[in-house]
Biotite code that builds the C-alpha atoms (Angstrom):
import biotite.structure as struc

atoms = struc.array([
    struc.Atom([33.701, -36.286, 21.635], chain_id="A", res_id=1, res_name="MET", atom_name="CA", element="C"),
    struc.Atom([30.161, -37.589, 21.984], chain_id="A", res_id=2, res_name="ASN", atom_name="CA", element="C"),
    struc.Atom([28.256, -35.453, 19.520], chain_id="A", res_id=3, res_name="TRP", atom_name="CA", element="C"),
    struc.Atom([24.966, -37.042, 20.581], chain_id="A", res_id=4, res_name="LYS", atom_name="CA", element="C"),
    struc.Atom([24.930, -34.825, 23.679], chain_id="A", res_id=5, res_name="ASP", atom_name="CA", element="C"),
    struc.Atom([25.066, -31.644, 21.562], chain_id="A", res_id=6, res_name="ARG", atom_name="CA", element="C"),
    struc.Atom([23.638, -32.318, 18.078], chain_id="A", res_id=7, res_name="ILE", atom_name="CA", element="C"),
    struc.Atom([19.927, -32.956, 17.610], chain_id="A", res_id=8, res_name="ILE", atom_name="CA", element="C"),
    struc.Atom([17.343, -33.181, 14.859], chain_id="A", res_id=9, res_name="VAL", atom_name="CA", element="C"),
    struc.Atom([14.035, -31.440, 15.482], chain_id="A", res_id=10, res_name="ASP", atom_name="CA", element="C"),
    struc.Atom([11.619, -31.356, 12.583], chain_id="A", res_id=11, res_name="THR", atom_name="CA", element="C"),
    struc.Atom([10.194, -28.090, 13.969], chain_id="A", res_id=12, res_name="ALA", atom_name="CA", element="C"),
    struc.Atom([13.593, -26.361, 13.625], chain_id="A", res_id=13, res_name="VAL", atom_name="CA", element="C"),
    struc.Atom([15.230, -25.708, 10.234], chain_id="A", res_id=14, res_name="LEU", atom_name="CA", element="C"),
    struc.Atom([13.091, -28.387, 8.566], chain_id="A", res_id=15, res_name="VAL", atom_name="CA", element="C"),
    struc.Atom([14.827, -31.129, 10.525], chain_id="A", res_id=16, res_name="GLY", atom_name="CA", element="C"),
    struc.Atom([18.446, -30.296, 9.708], chain_id="A", res_id=17, res_name="LYS", atom_name="CA", element="C"),
    struc.Atom([20.902, -31.387, 12.410], chain_id="A", res_id=18, res_name="PRO", atom_name="CA", element="C"),
    struc.Atom([21.459, -28.439, 14.765], chain_id="A", res_id=19, res_name="ILE", atom_name="CA", element="C"),
    struc.Atom([23.384, -27.555, 17.886], chain_id="A", res_id=20, res_name="ILE", atom_name="CA", element="C"),
    struc.Atom([21.058, -28.339, 20.767], chain_id="A", res_id=21, res_name="LYS", atom_name="CA", element="C"),
    struc.Atom([19.243, -25.269, 22.070], chain_id="A", res_id=22, res_name="GLY", atom_name="CA", element="C"),
    struc.Atom([20.032, -23.174, 18.987], chain_id="A", res_id=23, res_name="THR", atom_name="CA", element="C"),
    struc.Atom([18.970, -22.678, 15.391], chain_id="A", res_id=24, res_name="ARG", atom_name="CA", element="C"),
    struc.Atom([22.571, -23.136, 14.221], chain_id="A", res_id=25, res_name="ILE", atom_name="CA", element="C"),
    struc.Atom([22.893, -26.062, 11.838], chain_id="A", res_id=26, res_name="SER", atom_name="CA", element="C"),
    struc.Atom([25.811, -28.424, 11.530], chain_id="A", res_id=27, res_name="VAL", atom_name="CA", element="C"),
    struc.Atom([25.857, -27.430, 7.863], chain_id="A", res_id=28, res_name="GLU", atom_name="CA", element="C"),
    struc.Atom([26.370, -23.747, 8.745], chain_id="A", res_id=29, res_name="LEU", atom_name="CA", element="C"),
    struc.Atom([29.368, -24.472, 10.960], chain_id="A", res_id=30, res_name="ILE", atom_name="CA", element="C"),
    struc.Atom([30.896, -26.772, 8.342], chain_id="A", res_id=31, res_name="LEU", atom_name="CA", element="C"),
    struc.Atom([30.388, -24.086, 5.679], chain_id="A", res_id=32, res_name="ASP", atom_name="CA", element="C"),
    struc.Atom([32.134, -21.507, 7.848], chain_id="A", res_id=33, res_name="ARG", atom_name="CA", element="C"),
    struc.Atom([35.057, -23.866, 8.456], chain_id="A", res_id=34, res_name="ALA", atom_name="CA", element="C"),
    struc.Atom([35.252, -24.620, 4.712], chain_id="A", res_id=35, res_name="ALA", atom_name="CA", element="C"),
    struc.Atom([35.384, -20.865, 4.081], chain_id="A", res_id=36, res_name="ASP", atom_name="CA", element="C"),
    struc.Atom([38.492, -20.688, 6.252], chain_id="A", res_id=37, res_name="GLY", atom_name="CA", element="C"),
    struc.Atom([36.958, -19.460, 9.481], chain_id="A", res_id=38, res_name="TRP", atom_name="CA", element="C"),
    struc.Atom([38.962, -20.421, 12.540], chain_id="A", res_id=39, res_name="THR", atom_name="CA", element="C"),
    struc.Atom([37.468, -21.758, 15.746], chain_id="A", res_id=40, res_name="MET", atom_name="CA", element="C"),
    struc.Atom([37.911, -18.272, 17.190], chain_id="A", res_id=41, res_name="GLU", atom_name="CA", element="C"),
    struc.Atom([36.064, -16.699, 14.222], chain_id="A", res_id=42, res_name="ASP", atom_name="CA", element="C"),
    struc.Atom([33.133, -19.060, 14.664], chain_id="A", res_id=43, res_name="ILE", atom_name="CA", element="C"),
    struc.Atom([32.906, -18.554, 18.414], chain_id="A", res_id=44, res_name="LEU", atom_name="CA", element="C"),
    struc.Atom([33.153, -14.763, 18.053], chain_id="A", res_id=45, res_name="ALA", atom_name="CA", element="C"),
    struc.Atom([30.347, -14.723, 15.470], chain_id="A", res_id=46, res_name="SER", atom_name="CA", element="C"),
    struc.Atom([28.135, -17.141, 17.396], chain_id="A", res_id=47, res_name="TYR", atom_name="CA", element="C"),
    struc.Atom([28.883, -16.360, 21.064], chain_id="A", res_id=48, res_name="PRO", atom_name="CA", element="C"),
    struc.Atom([26.050, -18.552, 22.368], chain_id="A", res_id=49, res_name="HIS", atom_name="CA", element="C"),
    struc.Atom([27.807, -21.745, 21.218], chain_id="A", res_id=50, res_name="ILE", atom_name="CA", element="C"),
    struc.Atom([30.926, -23.303, 22.693], chain_id="A", res_id=51, res_name="THR", atom_name="CA", element="C"),
    struc.Atom([34.112, -24.890, 21.434], chain_id="A", res_id=52, res_name="ARG", atom_name="CA", element="C"),
    struc.Atom([32.628, -28.254, 22.385], chain_id="A", res_id=53, res_name="GLU", atom_name="CA", element="C"),
    struc.Atom([29.585, -27.521, 20.200], chain_id="A", res_id=54, res_name="ASP", atom_name="CA", element="C"),
    struc.Atom([31.828, -26.881, 17.193], chain_id="A", res_id=55, res_name="VAL", atom_name="CA", element="C"),
    struc.Atom([33.842, -30.034, 17.887], chain_id="A", res_id=56, res_name="LEU", atom_name="CA", element="C"),
    struc.Atom([30.575, -31.975, 18.168], chain_id="A", res_id=57, res_name="ALA", atom_name="CA", element="C"),
    struc.Atom([29.620, -30.662, 14.704], chain_id="A", res_id=58, res_name="ASP", atom_name="CA", element="C"),
    struc.Atom([32.867, -31.965, 13.262], chain_id="A", res_id=59, res_name="LEU", atom_name="CA", element="C"),
    struc.Atom([32.511, -35.279, 15.067], chain_id="A", res_id=60, res_name="SER", atom_name="CA", element="C"),
    struc.Atom([28.959, -35.673, 13.746], chain_id="A", res_id=61, res_name="PHE", atom_name="CA", element="C"),
    struc.Atom([30.069, -34.978, 10.166], chain_id="A", res_id=62, res_name="ALA", atom_name="CA", element="C"),
    struc.Atom([33.013, -37.377, 10.459], chain_id="A", res_id=63, res_name="ALA", atom_name="CA", element="C"),
    struc.Atom([30.765, -40.145, 11.755], chain_id="A", res_id=64, res_name="GLU", atom_name="CA", element="C"),
    struc.Atom([28.372, -39.682, 8.830], chain_id="A", res_id=65, res_name="ILE", atom_name="CA", element="C"),
    struc.Atom([31.250, -40.285, 6.413], chain_id="A", res_id=66, res_name="PHE", atom_name="CA", element="C"),
    struc.Atom([32.293, -43.415, 8.287], chain_id="A", res_id=67, res_name="TRP", atom_name="CA", element="C"),
    struc.Atom([28.775, -44.833, 8.206], chain_id="A", res_id=68, res_name="GLU", atom_name="CA", element="C"),
    struc.Atom([27.555, -43.867, 4.741], chain_id="A", res_id=69, res_name="GLU", atom_name="CA", element="C"),
    struc.Atom([28.722, -45.508, 1.559], chain_id="A", res_id=70, res_name="ARG", atom_name="CA", element="C"),
    struc.Atom([28.874, -43.158, -1.376], chain_id="A", res_id=71, res_name="PHE", atom_name="CA", element="C"),
    struc.Atom([31.275, -41.914, -3.972], chain_id="A", res_id=72, res_name="VAL", atom_name="CA", element="C"),
    struc.Atom([31.130, -38.269, -4.996], chain_id="A", res_id=73, res_name="ALA", atom_name="CA", element="C"),
    struc.Atom([32.764, -38.855, -8.367], chain_id="A", res_id=74, res_name="ILE", atom_name="CA", element="C"),
    struc.Atom([31.051, -35.845, -9.918], chain_id="A", res_id=75, res_name="GLY", atom_name="CA", element="C"),
    struc.Atom([32.372, -33.618, -7.123], chain_id="A", res_id=76, res_name="LYS", atom_name="CA", element="C"),
    struc.Atom([36.017, -34.673, -7.306], chain_id="A", res_id=77, res_name="VAL", atom_name="CA", element="C"),
    struc.Atom([36.328, -34.885, -11.082], chain_id="A", res_id=78, res_name="THR", atom_name="CA", element="C"),
    struc.Atom([34.539, -31.634, -11.914], chain_id="A", res_id=79, res_name="ALA", atom_name="CA", element="C"),
])
């Protein structure tokens, strides 16, 4: 999945958060919904103007960030 075709950053939209191209839906929002237990079907039903490929691009974008960034969230995992 090439997320670069579907995920953009536009400083004029949501203060520059990564969003699904052509929408005001942030990557963060989709990840939050998935973390809350929403299924792909739940997400697509609630946001009918996005596609399965958009959601997969969100996940691919987030995964790539973790591969590229070096950080340890010790406070998060030990709390």
